Backbone bond lengths (Angstrom), bond angles and torsions (degrees), N, CA, C in turn:
res aa  C-N    CA-C-N  psi(-1)  N-CA   C-N-CA  omega(-1)  CA-C   N-CA-C  phi
1 M - - - 1.463 - - 1.523 110.28 -
2 T 1.326 117.19 128.51 1.454 121.75 179.84 1.519 110.69 -78.62
3 K 1.332 116.10 128.28 1.459 121.68 175.89 1.519 108.11 -96.53
4 S 1.326 116.39 164.06 1.463 118.64 -179.39 1.519 111.29 -134.54
5 I 1.323 114.67 152.64 1.465 122.87 178.93 1.525 106.58 -155.55
6 A 1.320 116.55 156.99 1.461 120.93 174.55 1.521 108.80 -116.76
7 I 1.325 116.34 153.92 1.461 120.55 176.49 1.521 109.84 -140.93
8 I 1.310 115.68 131.40 1.464 122.46 174.22 1.522 106.88 -109.22
9 G 1.330 116.19 118.19 1.457 121.72 -176.91 1.511 111.15 108.91
10 L 1.344 116.16 98.85 1.467 121.03 -176.94 1.523 110.81 -116.47
11 G 1.325 114.85 47.37 1.457 120.64 176.61 1.518 110.77 -79.43
12 V 1.312 116.00 -150.92 1.461 121.25 -176.42 1.530 111.99 -56.25
13 L 1.322 117.03 -50.20 1.466 120.52 -177.90 1.524 112.38 -82.91
14 G 1.329 117.07 -44.38 1.463 120.77 -178.45 1.515 112.96 -59.60
15 S 1.325 116.59 -40.33 1.469 119.79 -179.84 1.526 111.08 -67.89
16 A 1.334 116.80 -34.34 1.469 120.23 177.94 1.526 110.85 -68.04
17 I 1.330 116.33 -40.28 1.468 120.45 177.24 1.524 109.99 -62.84
18 A 1.332 116.24 -45.93 1.465 120.75 179.45 1.528 110.91 -60.13
19 K 1.323 116.38 -43.47 1.464 121.15 -179.67 1.529 110.78 -60.95
20 F 1.327 116.34 -44.26 1.466 119.56 -179.90 1.522 111.07 -64.75
21 L 1.325 117.46 -42.64 1.465 120.92 179.84 1.525 111.39 -63.87
22 L 1.323 116.58 -40.35 1.466 120.73 178.48 1.531 111.24 -62.68
23 E 1.318 115.46 -35.74 1.468 120.38 179.67 1.524 112.10 -75.91
24 N 1.339 115.56 -9.10 1.464 120.01 -177.08 1.524 112.12 -124.02
25 Q 1.326 114.30 48.14 1.473 123.49 169.25 1.532 115.48 66.87
26 F 1.326 117.03 28.07 1.461 119.83 175.33 1.524 110.69 -105.31
27 Q 1.325 115.50 140.61 1.462 122.24 164.42 1.531 104.87 -86.89
28 V 1.323 117.02 126.52 1.463 120.36 -176.71 1.524 110.41 -118.32
29 Y 1.335 115.45 126.58 1.461 122.27 172.46 1.525 106.76 -99.92
30 G 1.322 116.93 122.69 1.456 119.19 -174.81 1.509 114.18 -124.34
31 F 1.330 114.45 149.62 1.467 120.23 173.61 1.524 109.24 -141.18
32 D 1.333 114.49 139.02 1.455 121.53 173.11 1.522 107.21 -152.38
33 I 1.331 116.80 148.04 1.469 119.00 178.96 1.525 110.87 -70.13
34 S 1.331 116.88 -16.30 1.461 121.58 178.32 1.530 110.78 -91.28
35 K 1.321 116.32 117.05 1.468 120.32 176.93 1.528 110.74 -64.88
36 K 1.325 115.34 -30.64 1.464 120.19 178.72 1.529 110.60 -63.98
37 A 1.328 116.10 -39.71 1.470 120.43 178.99 1.522 110.80 -64.52
38 L 1.320 116.82 -41.42 1.467 121.23 178.60 1.524 111.33 -67.72
39 A 1.336 115.74 -37.41 1.467 120.71 -176.10 1.527 113.04 -63.41
40 K 1.331 117.29 -22.96 1.467 120.59 179.54 1.528 112.34 -62.28
41 F 1.343 115.67 -19.66 1.468 120.05 -177.80 1.531 112.48 -106.02
42 N 1.317 116.53 11.98 1.473 120.79 -176.17 1.522 113.71 -55.73
43 N 1.311 116.89 -33.35 1.467 120.28 -174.61 1.525 113.93 -92.10
44 N 1.322 116.28 6.79 1.468 119.27 -179.73 1.523 109.45 -104.00
45 E 1.312 116.56 114.41 1.467 121.10 -174.74 1.530 113.13 -70.24
46 K 1.338 117.02 -15.27 1.470 119.84 178.86 1.536 112.55 -92.06
47 F 1.338 115.53 0.42 1.468 119.89 178.27 1.520 109.70 -104.78
48 Y 1.331 115.75 129.08 1.462 121.09 178.27 1.521 108.47 -115.03
49 A 1.329 116.67 114.66 1.465 121.82 179.77 1.522 110.07 -81.75
50 C 1.317 116.31 119.61 1.467 121.50 178.93 1.526 109.98 -91.73
51 G 1.311 115.56 144.99 1.461 120.39 -177.01 1.510 114.29 -86.96
52 S 1.329 117.22 -9.32 1.463 120.37 -178.20 1.525 110.11 -160.59
53 I 1.317 115.41 164.97 1.465 120.51 175.42 1.521 110.01 -65.87
54 D 1.312 116.13 -37.66 1.463 120.70 178.47 1.533 110.58 -59.03
55 E 1.330 116.13 -43.33 1.468 120.00 -179.71 1.525 111.46 -63.98
56 I 1.325 116.67 -42.14 1.464 119.36 -177.76 1.525 111.11 -64.47
57 F 1.339 116.60 -32.42 1.462 120.29 179.34 1.521 112.11 -73.16
58 H 1.305 116.68 -22.50 1.460 119.68 177.26 1.532 112.18 -88.89
59 K 1.337 116.68 -11.92 1.465 121.00 -179.83 1.531 112.84 -93.04
60 E 1.344 116.29 -32.57 1.464 119.22 -169.26 1.527 111.19 -146.02
61 S 1.323 116.40 144.04 1.472 121.72 -178.27 1.523 113.44 -88.63
62 N 1.332 117.37 -25.34 1.467 121.70 -176.82 1.524 109.09 -112.93
63 I 1.328 115.45 118.35 1.461 120.05 -168.29 1.524 111.25 -129.21
64 L 1.327 115.94 121.79 1.458 122.12 174.94 1.524 109.25 -82.86
65 L 1.324 116.95 139.28 1.462 121.94 173.34 1.522 107.85 -116.68
66 C 1.334 116.87 121.79 1.462 121.41 179.92 1.526 107.12 -132.07
67 L 1.320 116.38 89.36 1.463 122.11 -165.48 1.528 112.23 -119.29
68 P 1.347 116.83 153.04 1.464 120.43 -173.04 1.517 116.64 -84.22
69 S 1.326 117.94 -16.32 1.465 118.76 -173.78 1.522 111.62 -155.11
70 A 1.332 115.11 164.33 1.464 120.84 176.25 1.522 110.39 -62.77
71 G 1.326 116.43 -36.37 1.461 120.61 178.19 1.514 112.00 -62.77
72 S 1.332 116.12 -41.15 1.469 120.69 178.70 1.524 110.89 -63.71
73 L 1.332 116.26 -41.94 1.464 120.07 179.10 1.522 110.46 -63.00
74 H 1.320 116.69 -42.91 1.465 120.14 -179.53 1.531 110.69 -63.27
75 E 1.334 116.77 -41.91 1.469 120.77 179.34 1.527 111.08 -62.37
76 V 1.321 116.15 -42.26 1.467 120.03 179.16 1.524 110.29 -64.51
77 M 1.319 116.32 -44.84 1.470 119.86 -179.02 1.527 111.48 -62.71
78 Q 1.315 116.82 -36.37 1.463 120.28 178.32 1.528 111.18 -69.22
79 A 1.341 115.80 -31.07 1.468 120.33 -174.89 1.524 113.97 -84.60
80 I 1.332 117.97 -18.74 1.465 118.43 -176.25 1.529 110.70 -68.74
81 P 1.321 116.84 141.58 1.469 120.23 -179.94 1.525 111.50 -73.77
82 N 1.305 115.83 155.64 1.466 120.75 177.71 1.524 110.81 -66.07
83 G 1.323 115.98 139.40 1.452 120.28 172.14 1.518 109.41 -87.41
84 K 1.316 115.91 168.69 1.466 120.30 179.07 1.522 109.20 -103.45
85 E 1.336 115.26 133.20 1.462 119.63 -179.12 1.516 111.50 -58.98
86 S 1.318 116.10 -28.92 1.465 120.74 -176.17 1.526 112.85 -81.98
87 E 1.344 117.12 -8.48 1.460 120.05 -177.63 1.526 110.94 -61.55
88 K 1.318 115.47 129.84 1.464 120.36 -179.61 1.524 110.46 -69.29
89 N 1.324 116.11 -40.77 1.459 121.56 -178.35 1.526 109.10 -115.85
90 R 1.320 116.41 84.65 1.463 120.55 -177.07 1.524 111.75 -63.43
91 R 1.320 115.77 152.70 1.456 120.87 176.24 1.532 108.93 -62.76
92 L 1.337 115.85 137.67 1.461 121.06 178.30 1.525 109.45 -120.17
93 L 1.326 116.30 122.91 1.457 122.14 174.41 1.524 108.69 -95.00
94 I 1.329 115.66 129.14 1.463 121.19 176.24 1.525 106.09 -110.83
95 E 1.328 116.25 98.26 1.464 121.95 -171.50 1.529 109.64 -85.71
96 L 1.342 116.09 115.18 1.457 122.49 -171.51 1.523 114.11 -102.22
97 S 1.307 117.94 -9.79 1.462 122.10 -169.05 1.527 113.09 -72.35
98 T 1.331 115.27 152.25 1.462 121.10 171.83 1.520 107.84 -92.74
99 L 1.327 115.80 106.58 1.463 122.50 -174.45 1.526 109.24 -144.63
100 P 1.337 117.80 166.30 1.465 119.96 176.94 1.525 111.35 -59.78
101 V 1.321 116.01 149.98 1.462 121.42 -178.23 1.523 111.32 -59.59
102 D 1.347 117.23 -39.40 1.467 118.55 -177.92 1.526 112.23 -66.05
103 S 1.332 117.67 -27.60 1.470 120.63 175.68 1.523 110.64 -66.69
104 K 1.328 116.17 -39.61 1.465 120.53 178.02 1.528 110.46 -67.77
105 E 1.324 116.74 -36.80 1.468 120.43 178.83 1.526 110.81 -65.12
106 K 1.334 116.22 -41.31 1.471 120.01 178.38 1.526 110.58 -63.89
107 A 1.331 115.65 -37.97 1.467 120.12 178.27 1.524 110.40 -62.73
108 R 1.327 116.79 -39.93 1.467 119.94 179.65 1.535 111.00 -66.76
109 E 1.318 117.02 -38.07 1.469 120.38 178.42 1.527 110.67 -60.06
110 I 1.339 115.86 -45.07 1.469 120.09 179.67 1.522 110.16 -66.47
111 A 1.341 116.47 -41.16 1.468 120.65 179.56 1.526 110.77 -59.16
112 R 1.305 116.75 -43.22 1.466 120.59 179.91 1.527 111.26 -63.67
113 E 1.326 115.65 -41.24 1.467 119.84 178.79 1.523 111.05 -61.61
114 K 1.338 116.30 -29.75 1.463 121.13 -176.20 1.531 112.93 -100.63
115 N 1.323 117.11 10.37 1.472 121.76 -179.55 1.529 112.40 58.23
116 I 1.330 114.89 42.39 1.462 122.31 178.00 1.529 108.02 -116.51
117 Q 1.336 117.10 138.60 1.466 121.42 176.02 1.532 108.87 -86.20
118 I 1.336 116.36 150.92 1.463 119.53 179.44 1.522 110.54 -149.95
119 V 1.331 116.00 141.93 1.461 121.76 170.65 1.524 108.26 -121.75
120 D 1.319 115.32 151.92 1.463 122.79 177.39 1.521 107.09 -103.52
121 S 1.338 116.72 113.05 1.466 119.38 -174.39 1.528 111.60 -143.97
122 P 1.338 117.58 68.72 1.466 119.29 179.09 1.527 111.63 -63.38
123 L 1.314 114.58 155.94 1.460 121.33 -174.45 1.516 111.72 -106.90
124 S 1.306 115.81 149.19 1.454 121.99 172.41 1.522 107.70 -112.66
125 G 1.326 115.27 127.36 1.459 119.57 -177.25 1.510 110.73 136.17
126 N 1.307 116.80 -179.36 1.460 121.75 -177.70 1.525 110.47 -132.60
127 R 1.315 115.67 -173.99 1.467 120.09 -177.04 1.533 112.15 -60.46
128 V 1.314 115.48 -38.67 1.466 119.35 -177.77 1.529 110.93 -59.06
129 V 1.339 117.18 -49.69 1.470 119.45 -179.17 1.527 111.62 -75.32
130 A 1.337 117.15 -26.17 1.473 119.95 176.85 1.523 110.53 -63.29
131 L 1.317 116.87 -38.73 1.463 121.05 179.01 1.530 111.81 -67.29
132 Q 1.329 115.94 -17.80 1.469 121.26 178.87 1.529 111.93 -100.46
133 G 1.348 117.12 -1.21 1.463 120.45 -177.32 1.510 112.95 70.10
134 K 1.339 116.53 32.48 1.464 120.64 -174.86 1.526 113.40 -118.25
135 L 1.316 117.09 27.85 1.457 120.47 174.75 1.530 109.89 -72.38
136 S 1.329 116.01 166.13 1.466 122.04 171.14 1.519 107.81 -120.20
137 A 1.332 117.02 150.48 1.465 120.99 -178.71 1.519 110.57 -130.12
138 Y 1.332 114.96 139.52 1.467 122.15 173.04 1.522 106.81 -104.27
139 L 1.319 116.81 100.73 1.467 122.16 -170.23 1.528 111.57 -96.99
140 S 1.341 116.11 123.59 1.464 120.02 -179.54 1.524 110.92 -138.97
141 G 1.330 115.29 148.50 1.459 120.24 179.43 1.514 111.29 151.51
142 D 1.322 115.90 -170.92 1.464 120.81 177.23 1.529 109.50 -63.06
143 A 1.323 115.84 143.31 1.470 121.38 -172.09 1.527 113.25 -53.53
144 E 1.323 117.20 -45.00 1.467 120.57 -178.07 1.525 111.23 -65.34
145 D 1.332 116.65 -40.92 1.464 120.78 179.66 1.525 110.98 -67.95
146 V 1.324 116.12 -38.21 1.465 121.37 178.72 1.527 110.63 -60.66
147 Q 1.328 117.14 -45.37 1.463 120.49 -179.57 1.524 111.86 -67.59
148 R 1.307 116.44 -30.77 1.465 119.98 177.30 1.530 111.11 -73.11
149 A 1.333 116.04 -36.78 1.468 120.24 -177.37 1.526 112.80 -77.72
150 K 1.315 116.77 -30.45 1.466 121.15 -170.17 1.528 114.46 -55.98
151 P 1.337 120.45 -45.71 1.470 119.43 -179.80 1.529 113.32 -60.98
152 F 1.328 116.97 -32.96 1.466 119.70 178.56 1.522 110.49 -69.64
153 L 1.328 117.06 -40.74 1.462 120.73 177.51 1.523 110.86 -65.93
154 E 1.320 116.45 -39.40 1.466 120.17 -179.51 1.523 111.93 -66.64
155 A 1.324 116.74 -16.45 1.468 120.39 178.44 1.525 111.92 -70.76
156 F 1.348 118.19 -22.67 1.467 119.78 179.52 1.534 113.23 -133.88
157 C 1.330 117.31 7.84 1.471 122.05 176.41 1.525 109.43 -121.82
158 N 1.325 116.97 143.77 1.472 117.87 175.80 1.523 112.08 -94.29
159 K 1.341 116.30 -4.31 1.464 120.38 174.96 1.520 109.29 -147.43
160 V 1.328 116.65 122.75 1.466 122.59 176.28 1.526 106.99 -125.38
161 T 1.325 116.41 115.20 1.461 121.18 -178.10 1.524 110.30 -109.87
162 E 1.321 116.20 124.67 1.466 120.46 175.50 1.528 108.17 -79.29
163 V 1.336 116.58 123.53 1.467 119.77 -172.60 1.532 113.30 -118.92
164 G 1.348 116.40 16.08 1.458 118.78 172.27 1.509 115.19 102.27
165 D 1.334 115.20 -143.11 1.461 122.15 -172.86 1.522 112.53 -62.30
166 Y 1.318 114.79 153.60 1.462 121.72 177.46 1.532 109.82 -51.68
167 G 1.328 115.70 133.29 1.463 121.71 -178.32 1.513 113.13 101.10
168 N 1.341 116.35 -24.38 1.466 119.51 177.81 1.521 111.57 -64.79
169 G 1.327 116.51 -29.16 1.460 120.10 178.19 1.516 111.28 -59.44
170 S 1.328 116.64 -47.11 1.465 120.90 -179.85 1.522 111.66 -68.10
171 K 1.324 116.71 -37.39 1.472 119.78 177.40 1.526 109.84 -62.15
172 M 1.337 116.22 -44.36 1.460 120.88 -179.16 1.529 110.76 -65.36
173 K 1.325 116.38 -40.83 1.470 119.81 -179.61 1.523 110.94 -63.34
174 L 1.319 117.35 -43.26 1.458 120.17 -176.76 1.526 112.09 -68.65
175 I 1.331 117.60 -40.70 1.467 117.16 178.75 1.532 110.31 -70.26
176 G 1.335 116.93 -32.72 1.461 120.31 175.89 1.516 112.08 -65.01
177 N 1.330 116.14 -33.91 1.460 120.41 -179.69 1.523 112.28 -69.24
178 I 1.336 117.30 -19.42 1.467 119.22 173.50 1.527 108.91 -59.85
179 L 1.332 116.08 -46.12 1.466 120.38 178.93 1.524 110.97 -62.53
180 N 1.322 115.94 -41.43 1.460 121.00 179.71 1.530 110.74 -57.87
181 L 1.333 116.04 -51.26 1.463 121.21 -177.36 1.526 111.48 -64.70
182 V 1.327 116.13 -43.26 1.464 120.27 -178.74 1.525 110.85 -66.43
183 H 1.332 116.94 -47.47 1.465 120.32 -178.30 1.524 111.37 -60.95
184 N 1.333 116.81 -36.43 1.459 119.79 -178.43 1.528 111.43 -64.76
185 S 1.335 116.27 -51.08 1.463 118.51 -177.01 1.529 111.31 -70.64
186 V 1.335 117.40 -33.97 1.465 120.32 177.53 1.529 110.58 -67.53
187 T 1.320 116.87 -36.07 1.465 120.23 175.71 1.524 110.35 -58.19
188 A 1.338 116.35 -42.15 1.467 120.37 178.27 1.529 110.82 -63.15
189 E 1.335 116.72 -41.19 1.463 120.37 179.81 1.530 110.83 -64.11
190 V 1.336 116.00 -41.50 1.466 120.86 178.34 1.527 110.16 -60.42
191 M 1.327 116.21 -45.85 1.465 120.66 -179.25 1.532 111.49 -62.81
192 V 1.324 116.91 -44.84 1.466 120.57 -177.32 1.528 110.93 -65.42
193 L 1.336 116.91 -46.84 1.466 119.29 179.92 1.525 110.48 -62.93
194 G 1.323 116.29 -41.45 1.459 119.60 178.28 1.516 112.22 -59.75
195 M 1.331 116.87 -43.98 1.464 120.46 179.50 1.525 111.26 -66.34
196 K 1.335 116.95 -36.38 1.462 120.24 -178.54 1.529 112.43 -69.33
197 V 1.346 116.19 -23.91 1.473 118.15 176.89 1.527 111.35 -96.56
198 G 1.339 116.52 10.02 1.457 120.38 171.54 1.513 116.89 98.19
199 L 1.334 118.11 9.51 1.465 120.66 178.98 1.525 110.67 -90.55
200 E 1.317 116.19 143.20 1.458 120.70 177.89 1.532 109.85 -77.44
201 P 1.354 117.95 140.02 1.472 121.10 179.88 1.525 113.28 -55.03
202 E 1.340 116.53 -41.16 1.465 120.46 -179.60 1.528 111.11 -60.86
203 L 1.336 115.97 -40.09 1.461 120.91 -179.06 1.529 110.91 -70.06
204 I 1.327 116.75 -39.55 1.469 120.94 177.83 1.524 109.51 -58.21
205 H 1.326 115.05 -48.24 1.468 120.40 -177.21 1.530 111.00 -64.97
206 K 1.308 116.47 -44.36 1.469 120.87 -178.67 1.528 111.26 -65.12
207 A 1.318 116.91 -42.80 1.464 121.05 -174.91 1.527 112.59 -69.66
208 I 1.323 117.29 -38.97 1.467 120.82 -175.39 1.527 112.38 -85.26
209 S 1.340 117.39 -33.33 1.473 120.49 -178.74 1.526 110.68 -57.15
210 G 1.348 115.36 134.37 1.457 120.76 178.41 1.514 114.55 85.17
211 T 1.335 117.31 -4.26 1.464 120.16 178.57 1.527 110.43 -92.95
212 F 1.330 116.24 174.59 1.465 121.75 178.72 1.532 110.94 -62.21
213 S 1.322 117.23 -28.53 1.467 121.68 -178.51 1.520 112.80 -77.90
214 S 1.314 117.40 -15.40 1.461 121.21 -172.76 1.523 112.30 -79.33
215 S 1.338 115.29 176.07 1.468 122.95 174.92 1.519 107.57 -154.70
216 A 1.332 116.05 164.75 1.466 119.92 177.41 1.521 110.36 -61.74
217 V 1.327 116.73 -35.25 1.467 120.51 179.22 1.524 110.03 -67.70
218 F 1.331 117.40 -44.65 1.465 120.16 178.07 1.520 110.47 -58.54
219 E 1.323 116.65 -44.63 1.457 119.88 -175.75 1.522 112.31 -71.26
220 G 1.356 116.70 -36.47 1.462 119.90 -179.83 1.513 113.27 -80.11
221 R 1.318 116.18 -56.38 1.465 119.40 -176.82 1.525 111.99 -78.72
222 G 1.334 115.10 -27.96 1.456 118.04 175.63 1.517 111.56 -61.55
223 K 1.334 116.17 -36.72 1.476 120.46 177.80 1.523 110.38 -64.02
224 L 1.327 117.15 -38.31 1.463 120.34 177.65 1.527 110.80 -66.25
225 M 1.318 116.57 -34.86 1.465 120.08 176.36 1.521 110.28 -65.93
226 V 1.326 116.07 -42.23 1.466 120.81 177.26 1.525 110.49 -59.40
227 D 1.326 116.01 -43.52 1.465 121.31 -177.50 1.524 113.18 -81.87
228 N 1.352 116.10 -4.49 1.466 120.81 -177.80 1.527 111.06 57.04
229 E 1.336 116.07 39.33 1.466 123.05 -175.43 1.525 109.38 -113.81
230 Y 1.328 115.56 109.90 1.463 119.36 -175.83 1.527 114.33 -123.92
231 A 1.312 117.47 -16.94 1.470 120.34 -175.65 1.523 110.56 -90.68
232 V 1.336 116.19 71.34 1.460 121.95 178.57 1.516 108.41 -108.35
233 E 1.330 117.29 133.77 1.462 122.05 -174.51 1.522 112.66 -52.87
234 G 1.334 114.57 128.97 1.456 120.21 171.84 1.513 115.15 78.44
235 M 1.317 118.31 11.11 1.463 119.95 -174.62 1.522 111.00 -120.12
236 N 1.348 117.27 48.56 1.453 118.90 -178.12 1.523 112.08 -98.92
237 F 1.329 115.98 -173.45 1.462 120.92 -173.24 1.522 113.85 -75.82
238 S 1.319 118.08 -13.88 1.465 119.31 -176.27 1.529 111.98 -61.14
239 T 1.331 117.00 -37.03 1.469 119.95 -177.99 1.528 112.74 -67.38
240 P 1.343 119.87 -52.63 1.468 117.87 179.77 1.522 113.76 -64.95
241 I 1.328 117.60 -32.39 1.462 119.62 178.03 1.523 109.93 -67.16
242 K 1.330 116.48 -41.84 1.471 120.41 176.28 1.525 110.16 -62.09
243 D 1.328 116.25 -47.35 1.463 120.36 -178.11 1.526 111.79 -63.59
244 S 1.338 116.68 -35.98 1.464 119.48 -179.32 1.521 111.27 -63.27
245 E 1.326 116.95 -32.68 1.468 120.61 176.49 1.526 110.48 -65.19
246 F 1.333 116.38 -41.64 1.466 120.65 -179.71 1.535 110.85 -67.04
247 I 1.339 115.75 -40.35 1.465 120.23 179.63 1.528 110.43 -63.99
248 T 1.332 115.54 -45.16 1.464 120.57 -179.88 1.522 111.00 -61.25
249 K 1.329 116.38 -40.94 1.470 120.49 179.11 1.529 110.86 -64.67
250 L 1.333 116.36 -42.83 1.466 120.40 179.68 1.527 110.38 -60.54
251 A 1.330 116.13 -43.23 1.465 120.51 179.72 1.529 110.98 -66.51
252 K 1.318 116.25 -43.31 1.470 120.74 -179.98 1.524 110.98 -62.68
253 D 1.329 116.58 -45.29 1.466 120.78 -178.49 1.524 112.14 -63.97
254 N 1.332 116.03 -23.49 1.464 120.00 -177.17 1.533 112.68 -112.98
255 F 1.347 116.21 15.04 1.468 122.52 174.80 1.528 111.79 52.30
256 C 1.329 114.97 49.14 1.466 120.32 -177.89 1.528 110.03 -119.79
257 A 1.329 116.08 126.76 1.462 120.27 178.11 1.527 110.27 -75.89
258 I 1.323 116.11 131.94 1.473 121.29 175.39 1.529 107.39 -130.33
259 A 1.326 114.93 59.00 1.459 121.24 -171.53 1.521 113.06 -59.75
260 Y 1.330 117.56 -40.69 1.460 118.97 -173.54 1.519 111.98 -65.54
261 I 1.336 116.49 -42.24 1.465 118.02 -177.86 1.521 111.70 -68.48
262 S 1.329 117.67 -23.53 1.464 120.08 179.61 1.526 110.69 -59.12
263 G 1.328 116.37 -39.06 1.457 120.08 177.35 1.511 112.31 -67.93
264 R 1.332 116.32 -34.83 1.470 120.30 178.86 1.528 110.43 -68.45
265 I 1.336 115.79 -38.12 1.464 120.35 178.52 1.520 109.94 -63.82
266 A 1.331 116.54 -38.59 1.468 120.38 178.54 1.523 110.68 -59.42
267 I 1.342 116.70 -39.05 1.469 120.32 178.67 1.525 110.65 -63.60
268 L 1.343 116.84 -38.72 1.465 120.02 177.83 1.523 110.89 -58.44
269 F 1.328 116.13 -43.84 1.462 119.51 -178.42 1.526 111.60 -70.61
270 I 1.338 117.02 -33.22 1.463 119.93 174.86 1.525 109.56 -61.87
271 C 1.337 115.82 -45.66 1.467 120.75 178.62 1.522 110.71 -61.50
272 Y 1.323 115.43 -45.03 1.468 120.68 -179.01 1.522 109.89 -57.96
273 G 1.327 115.83 -38.62 1.460 120.43 -177.52 1.512 114.16 -74.81
274 T 1.340 117.70 -13.41 1.460 119.89 179.99 1.526 112.63 -87.15
275 G 1.332 115.86 -0.12 1.463 119.17 176.61 1.505 114.90 93.13
276 V 1.338 118.07 17.72 1.468 120.19 179.92 1.520 111.26 -107.70
277 S 1.329 116.98 22.01 1.467 120.50 -174.45 1.518 113.34 -59.87
278 G 1.324 117.73 -23.64 1.454 120.10 -178.98 1.515 113.92 -84.20
279 F 1.331 116.30 -2.64 1.456 119.64 -177.07 1.521 111.57 -102.75
280 R 1.316 115.09 166.40 1.457 118.24 -178.57 1.520 109.70 -72.25
281 R 1.337 115.35 158.84 1.462 120.76 -169.47 1.515 113.64 -67.02
282 S 1.339 118.41 -15.97 1.457 119.50 178.49 1.522 111.78 -65.14
283 C 1.350 117.30 -12.44 1.456 118.35 178.00 1.522 110.97 -76.97
284 C 1.348 117.80 9.98 1.467 120.92 165.30 1.526 108.84 -52.34
285 L 1.334 116.92 -27.72 1.458 121.57 178.32 1.515 110.16 -56.74
286 C 1.335 116.61 -48.49 1.464 121.36 -178.71 1.519 110.23 -59.56
287 C 1.329 115.88 -44.32 1.462 121.00 -176.91 1.518 110.56 -65.19
288 N 1.326 116.67 -42.69 1.462 120.02 179.54 1.525 111.44 -64.58
289 R 1.313 116.60 -35.69 1.463 120.00 179.24 1.522 110.25 -67.15
290 K 1.349 116.30 -38.02 1.467 120.09 177.18 1.521 110.56 -64.65
291 E 1.359 115.58 -43.19 1.458 120.10 -179.29 1.535 110.43 -63.47
292 C 1.340 116.05 -33.79 1.467 120.62 -178.89 1.527 112.01 -88.45
293 K 1.362 115.82 -1.53 1.470 122.06 179.71 1.526 111.58 56.54
294 S 1.357 114.51 44.05 1.465 118.32 -179.90 1.515 110.30 -91.32
């Protein structure tokens, strides 16, 4: 039996999610302001390109939102049509984007005004794992909406964790991203110091992987450093720099010191300034080597 879902936002991550769902017996209704993004699915008979947000809301009750900015989310929320209070199966928005908590709260306010249900469920992972159906989701919202959204998330995520009240998903994602950012830049430092004392990158990666000192970031991005492979689609510096702004705001709003990550963020900007902004963040290795004059 073919299942169906809609998705608004077919960028780097959204298009990968749509592709995986299409390959796994889903009919997908999609909308994006970019005709080029929609055109990538022209040859897939299970993909239906919608011409507007209004059209997508009339085609499908369960709608994924995968958007690049708070402004984009606000525009989408303003454009969605009002639901009817009497509707037995109200429209459900499953908001997947990594954005500030207050942006998600504003989206919920608009959803309530329009009789639309919404859950906050940002994703952990990138395009590579999205194409494999191995993303993780931090699912938050009203209990009934969470249970309705969960099967759809499980269709393209290998881990879906319920984290409580609406907005907790974004809080969990942002604090988790602190580890992501720190592990990435520290992995580069480990590689550079190891090479400077005469160790081969391949040996460093092999020896540390799987030990107590290792991490998923070290094993994944460290391998890219070993292979000197940085030009992977959708994995450039714009995402961590954007996320670092959200993390800093969350800490500031809650009077919490995050001193260690501040140094990691500085490294991101150093890398950005060296002209590697189009490459994936694992090329922190290159930047660290330049700083160390290796």
